[in-house]
C-alpha positions as CSV (number, residue, x, y, z in Angstrom):
1,X,135.4,88.0,119.7
2,X,132.1,88.6,121.0
3,X,130.6,89.1,117.2
4,X,132.0,85.1,116.4
5,X,130.1,84.1,119.5
6,X,126.7,85.8,118.4
7,X,127.1,84.4,115.1
8,X,127.8,81.3,115.9
9,X,125.0,81.2,118.5
10,X,122.3,82.9,115.5
11,X,123.7,79.8,113.6
12,X,122.6,77.1,116.9
13,X,119.2,79.1,117.1
14,X,118.3,79.2,113.9
15,X,119.0,75.4,113.2
16,X,117.5,74.2,116.7
17,X,114.9,76.8,116.6
18,X,112.4,75.0,113.6
19,X,109.3,77.7,114.1
20,X,111.6,80.5,113.0
21,X,112.2,78.2,109.6
22,X,108.3,79.2,108.2
23,X,108.5,83.2,109.2
24,X,112.0,82.8,107.3
25,X,110.5,81.6,104.2
26,X,107.6,84.2,104.8
27,X,110.3,86.5,104.8
28,X,112.4,85.0,102.4
29,X,109.3,85.2,99.8
30,X,108.6,88.9,100.6
31,X,112.4,90.0,100.2
32,X,112.8,88.4,96.6
33,X,109.1,89.5,95.7
34,X,109.7,88.9,91.9
35,X,108.8,85.4,92.8
36,X,105.3,86.3,93.2
37,X,105.1,87.9,89.6
38,X,107.4,84.7,87.8
39,X,110.1,87.5,86.4
40,X,113.3,86.7,86.5
41,X,115.5,90.3,86.8
42,X,118.7,90.5,84.5
43,X,122.0,89.1,87.0
44,X,124.1,91.9,85.1
45,X,121.8,94.4,85.7
46,X,121.2,95.3,82.1
47,X,117.7,95.9,80.8
48,X,118.0,94.1,77.3
49,X,114.7,94.2,76.7
50,X,114.0,97.7,76.0
51,X,110.8,98.8,74.6
52,X,110.3,101.9,72.2
53,X,106.7,104.0,71.8
54,X,106.6,105.5,68.9
55,X,103.8,107.9,67.0
56,X,101.5,107.0,70.7
57,X,99.9,103.7,68.5
58,X,103.4,101.6,68.1
59,X,105.0,99.1,70.3
60,X,108.3,97.9,69.4
61,X,110.9,95.8,71.2
62,X,114.2,95.4,70.1
63,X,115.5,92.9,71.6
64,X,112.7,90.3,70.8
65,X,112.0,91.8,67.3
66,X,108.5,92.3,68.1
67,X,106.3,95.1,66.8
68,X,102.9,95.9,68.6
69,X,100.5,98.0,66.1
70,X,97.0,99.7,67.4
71,X,96.6,102.1,64.6
72,X,94.3,99.4,62.7
73,X,90.9,99.3,64.1
74,X,89.9,95.9,65.8
75,X,92.8,93.4,67.1
76,X,96.3,94.9,67.4
77,X,98.4,94.2,64.1
78,X,101.5,92.2,65.9
79,X,104.8,91.7,63.9
80,X,107.5,89.2,65.0
81,X,111.0,89.5,62.5
82,X,111.8,86.3,60.6
83,X,108.0,85.3,61.2
84,X,105.5,85.4,58.6
85,X,102.9,88.1,58.9
86,X,99.5,87.6,60.2
87,X,100.2,84.1,61.7
88,X,98.0,85.2,65.0
89,X,95.1,85.8,63.0
90,X,93.5,82.8,63.0
91,X,93.6,82.6,67.0
92,X,92.6,86.0,67.8
93,X,89.9,86.3,64.3
94,X,87.3,86.8,67.6
95,X,89.5,88.7,69.6
96,X,88.8,92.9,70.1
97,X,90.8,95.2,71.8
98,X,89.0,94.8,74.9
99,X,90.7,91.1,75.4
100,X,93.9,93.2,75.3
101,X,92.4,95.6,78.2
102,X,91.4,92.4,80.2
103,X,95.2,91.4,79.6
104,X,96.0,94.5,81.2
105,X,93.6,94.5,83.8
106,X,94.0,91.0,85.2
107,X,98.4,91.7,84.9
108,X,97.2,94.5,87.2
109,X,94.7,92.6,89.4
110,X,98.1,90.0,90.1
111,X,100.6,92.8,90.6
112,X,98.1,94.5,93.3
113,X,97.5,91.0,95.2
114,X,101.2,90.2,95.1
115,X,102.1,94.0,96.7
116,X,99.1,93.8,99.1
117,X,100.9,89.9,100.0
118,X,104.3,90.8,99.6
119,X,103.9,93.8,102.3
120,X,101.9,91.8,104.6
121,X,103.8,88.6,104.7
122,X,107.4,90.9,105.0
123,X,106.2,93.0,108.1
124,X,104.5,90.1,110.0
125,X,107.1,87.8,109.3
126,X,109.7,89.9,110.7
127,X,108.2,91.0,113.6
128,X,107.7,87.3,114.4
129,X,111.1,86.5,113.6
130,X,112.6,89.0,116.3
131,X,109.9,88.7,119.0
132,X,110.5,84.9,118.9
133,X,113.8,85.4,119.4
134,X,113.8,88.2,121.9
135,X,111.5,85.5,124.0
136,X,113.9,82.9,123.8
137,X,116.5,85.4,125.0
138,X,114.2,86.3,127.7
139,X,112.8,83.0,129.2
140,X,114.4,80.2,127.3
141,X,111.2,79.3,125.8
142,X,110.8,78.3,122.0
143,X,107.3,79.3,121.1
144,X,105.8,77.4,118.2
145,X,104.3,78.2,115.2
146,X,100.8,79.7,116.6
147,X,102.0,82.1,119.2
148,X,104.8,83.2,116.7
149,X,101.8,83.8,114.2
150,X,100.5,85.9,117.2
151,X,103.7,87.8,118.0
152,X,103.9,88.9,114.0
153,X,100.4,89.4,113.8
154,X,100.4,92.7,115.7
155,X,101.4,96.5,116.4
156,X,104.7,95.9,115.8
157,X,104.0,94.5,112.4
158,X,102.4,97.9,111.8
159,X,104.7,99.7,113.4
160,X,107.6,98.3,111.4
161,X,105.9,99.0,108.1
162,X,105.3,102.2,109.3
163,X,108.7,103.1,110.1
164,X,109.6,102.1,106.4
165,X,107.3,104.4,105.2
166,X,108.0,107.7,107.3
167,X,111.7,107.0,105.9
168,X,110.8,106.5,102.6
169,X,108.0,108.7,101.5
170,X,111.0,111.7,102.8
171,X,113.6,110.4,101.3
172,X,112.0,110.3,98.1
173,X,111.0,113.8,97.9
174,X,114.1,114.7,98.9
175,X,115.8,113.5,96.1
176,X,113.3,114.0,93.5
177,X,114.0,118.0,94.7
178,X,117.8,117.0,94.6
179,X,117.6,115.6,90.9
180,X,115.7,118.3,89.8
181,X,118.6,120.6,91.1
182,X,120.8,118.7,89.9
183,X,120.1,118.9,86.0
184,X,118.7,122.6,86.6
185,X,121.8,124.3,84.4
186,X,119.8,122.8,81.6
187,X,116.7,124.9,82.5
188,X,118.1,127.6,83.9
189,X,120.5,128.9,81.2
190,X,118.3,126.7,78.3
191,X,118.7,123.7,76.2
192,X,119.0,126.2,72.8
193,X,122.1,127.9,74.4
194,X,123.7,124.1,74.4
195,X,124.2,125.0,70.5
196,X,125.6,128.5,70.6
197,X,129.1,128.1,71.6
198,X,131.4,125.5,72.7
199,X,132.3,126.8,76.0
200,X,128.2,127.5,76.8
201,X,128.4,123.5,76.0
202,X,131.3,122.8,78.4
203,X,130.1,124.9,80.8
204,X,126.6,123.8,81.0
205,X,127.4,119.6,80.6
206,X,130.2,120.0,83.7
207,X,127.2,121.8,85.9
208,X,125.0,119.2,85.3
209,X,127.6,116.1,85.3
210,X,128.9,117.8,88.8
211,X,124.9,118.1,90.2
212,X,124.4,114.3,88.9
213,X,127.6,113.4,90.6
214,X,126.7,114.6,93.7
215,X,123.3,113.6,93.5
216,X,124.5,109.9,93.2
217,X,127.0,110.1,95.6
218,X,124.1,111.4,98.4
219,X,122.0,108.9,97.2
220,X,124.9,105.9,98.2
221,X,125.6,107.4,101.1
222,X,122.1,108.0,102.5
223,X,121.3,104.2,101.2
224,X,124.3,102.8,103.2
225,X,123.2,104.8,106.3
226,X,119.8,103.3,106.4
227,X,121.1,100.1,105.4
228,X,123.1,100.1,108.8
229,X,120.4,101.7,110.8
230,X,117.6,100.2,109.7
231,X,117.5,97.1,111.6
232,X,118.7,98.6,114.5
233,X,115.4,100.4,114.3
234,X,113.5,97.8,113.5
235,X,114.8,96.1,117.1
236,X,114.4,99.0,119.1
237,X,110.5,98.4,118.0
238,X,110.2,95.0,118.1
239,X,112.5,94.5,121.5
240,X,112.2,97.1,123.4
241,X,108.7,97.7,122.0
242,X,109.4,101.7,121.3
243,X,107.2,103.5,118.7
244,X,107.7,104.9,115.7
245,X,109.9,108.0,116.3
246,X,111.3,106.4,119.1
247,X,112.7,103.9,117.3
248,X,114.0,105.9,114.4
249,X,115.5,108.2,116.8
250,X,117.2,105.3,118.2
251,X,118.6,103.6,115.1
252,X,120.6,107.0,114.7
253,X,121.0,107.5,118.3
254,X,123.1,104.0,118.7
255,X,125.1,104.8,114.9
256,X,126.5,107.6,117.0
257,X,127.1,106.1,120.6
258,X,127.6,102.6,119.3
259,X,128.9,103.2,115.8
260,X,131.9,100.2,116.2
261,X,129.7,97.5,117.6
262,X,126.9,98.5,114.8
263,X,129.3,98.8,112.1
264,X,131.1,95.1,112.8
265,X,126.7,94.1,113.0
266,X,125.8,95.1,109.9
267,X,129.3,94.6,108.1
268,X,129.2,90.6,109.4
269,X,125.6,90.8,108.3
270,X,126.4,92.2,104.8
271,X,129.2,89.6,104.3
272,X,127.0,86.6,105.5
273,X,124.5,88.0,103.0
274,X,126.6,88.3,100.0
275,X,127.9,84.6,100.8
276,X,125.1,83.4,100.2
277,X,124.0,85.1,97.2
278,X,127.2,83.8,95.8
279,X,126.4,80.4,97.2
280,X,123.0,79.9,95.7
281,X,125.0,79.4,92.2
282,X,126.6,76.0,93.7
283,X,123.5,75.4,95.6
284,X,121.2,75.3,92.6
285,X,123.3,73.1,90.8
286,X,124.1,70.4,93.4
287,X,120.1,70.5,93.7
288,X,119.9,70.5,90.0
289,X,117.7,66.9,90.1
290,X,115.6,68.0,92.8
291,X,114.7,71.3,91.1
292,X,113.6,69.3,88.2
293,X,111.2,67.3,90.4
294,X,110.0,70.2,92.0
295,X,109.4,71.8,88.4
296,X,107.4,69.0,87.5
297,X,105.4,69.3,90.5
298,X,105.0,72.9,89.9
299,X,103.8,72.4,86.1
300,X,101.2,69.7,87.3
301,X,99.9,72.1,90.2
302,X,100.1,75.2,88.3
303,X,97.5,73.8,85.8
304,X,95.0,74.1,88.1
305,X,94.9,77.7,88.6
306,X,95.8,78.5,85.1
307,X,92.5,76.2,83.5
308,X,90.8,77.8,86.3
309,X,91.5,81.5,85.3
310,X,91.1,80.6,81.8
311,X,87.6,79.0,82.4
312,X,86.2,82.4,84.1
313,X,87.8,84.4,81.7
314,X,86.6,82.6,78.8
315,X,83.2,83.9,79.5
316,X,84.1,87.6,78.8
317,X,87.6,87.4,76.3
318,X,88.5,85.4,73.6
319,X,90.0,82.0,73.8
320,X,93.3,83.1,73.3
321,X,93.0,85.8,75.4
322,X,91.4,83.8,78.3
323,X,94.4,81.0,78.3
324,X,97.0,84.0,78.2
325,X,95.5,85.3,81.4
326,X,95.3,81.7,82.8
327,X,98.8,81.7,82.2
328,X,99.0,85.0,83.8
329,X,98.1,83.5,87.0
330,X,99.4,80.3,86.7
331,X,102.8,81.8,86.6
332,X,103.3,82.5,90.1
333,X,102.5,79.0,91.3
334,X,105.0,77.1,88.7
335,X,107.8,79.7,89.8
336,X,106.6,78.8,93.9
337,X,106.7,75.5,93.4
338,X,109.7,75.1,91.0
339,X,112.3,76.8,93.3
340,X,110.8,75.7,96.3
341,X,114.1,74.6,97.6
342,X,115.8,77.3,97.2
343,X,113.3,79.0,98.5
344,X,113.1,76.8,101.8
345,X,117.0,77.3,102.0
346,X,117.0,81.3,101.8
347,X,114.4,81.2,104.6
348,X,116.6,79.0,107.4
349,X,119.4,81.8,106.2
350,X,116.6,84.9,106.3
351,X,116.0,83.4,110.0
352,X,119.7,83.2,110.9
353,X,119.9,86.7,109.5
354,X,117.4,88.2,111.6
355,X,118.4,86.0,115.0
356,X,121.9,87.5,114.2
357,X,120.5,90.9,114.4
358,X,118.5,90.3,117.5
359,X,121.1,88.4,119.4
360,X,123.6,91.3,118.6
361,X,120.9,94.6,119.3
362,X,120.6,92.8,123.0
363,X,124.2,92.4,123.4
364,X,125.5,96.0,122.4
365,X,122.2,97.6,124.0
366,X,121.5,95.5,127.0
367,X,120.3,98.3,129.0
368,X,117.1,98.8,127.2
369,X,116.3,95.0,126.3
370,X,112.6,94.5,126.6
371,X,113.9,92.2,130.6
372,X,115.4,95.3,131.7
373,X,112.8,97.6,131.3
374,X,110.7,98.9,134.0
375,X,106.9,98.1,133.6
376,X,105.4,101.5,133.9
377,X,105.6,101.8,130.0
378,X,102.4,100.8,128.7
379,X,103.6,100.2,125.5
380,X,106.1,97.6,126.9
381,X,103.3,96.2,129.2
382,X,100.7,95.2,126.6
383,X,103.9,93.6,125.0
384,X,104.3,91.9,128.0
385,X,101.2,90.7,128.1
386,X,101.2,89.4,124.8
387,X,104.4,87.7,125.7
388,X,103.5,86.0,128.4
389,X,102.7,82.0,128.1
């Protein structure tokens, strides 16, 4: 019953607390970071566009029937199935291999900018959402966007980033080592031994498959535990003002001492997340007229950065590659404006999700909430000074 009440309260708070919407939208953008680059993932999780590199100089895209041959001097030879060879020659006659490098560098710059913006938006908006809801619970006040920005652009956001970093890097190293151990039978017994006898083939194959099976089970278990404990760590950092190490410890301690409450909260959050993921399809269908209008607006708005970047790039590369580079920078703007209605709704959902975790954390761990903490903790003193009106 308590979880249901908190759920209803989080829904009401996310709807009434309009300042949360902005930070929810920013968090939705950073969580769905593919929007920055304008690339859509395969809904079925199957990678259809494989890339095959042969002879270290030919790149083939079997799904698209595209082949790029770099063996010839000058402009790469591009071939597309069912299209007459050399169709692009007139367009790219003034191009050179340096134009290709310029395009690749431009894509790299765009990816770097998108990655940095994603990180900044993700942690500042997450810190703002948690602290704004916590401030509302402590004082009953709904702070505005300006103070929400101050709450988000703080050391709490940095600590949230460090929490993810401290967790992620060791996991990568550990699982890399475990993967090497899983496939070690192939190296210990030698690949050549696979052809010696049927027994060796079966034995080595079974050892390798068993190791890989345990490896994937460990990944699933670790991801499941982190999915439950990481939100608690963030709440401990933003609500209680704990440091990085203390927040991580708090997450595991609460998983042990308040397992039922934490698990029910996580399960409810997961169900809401899955429900919204499914609901996006019918919502998109209902909003199709609005999306059509936003697509036209996105096309018009994306023309500005496209032409600007193309004009600058035309000073250094051929006209065709200049327009391609301009399109690379204009595409994220087009996608962002086109799907702005869905992003806005996703932002409200993210505001609700964050509010639900914050309210739940204060409920199942009230003795550590900011309002009940002694003020002799230096971190909490600074936190209260920032939150003070």
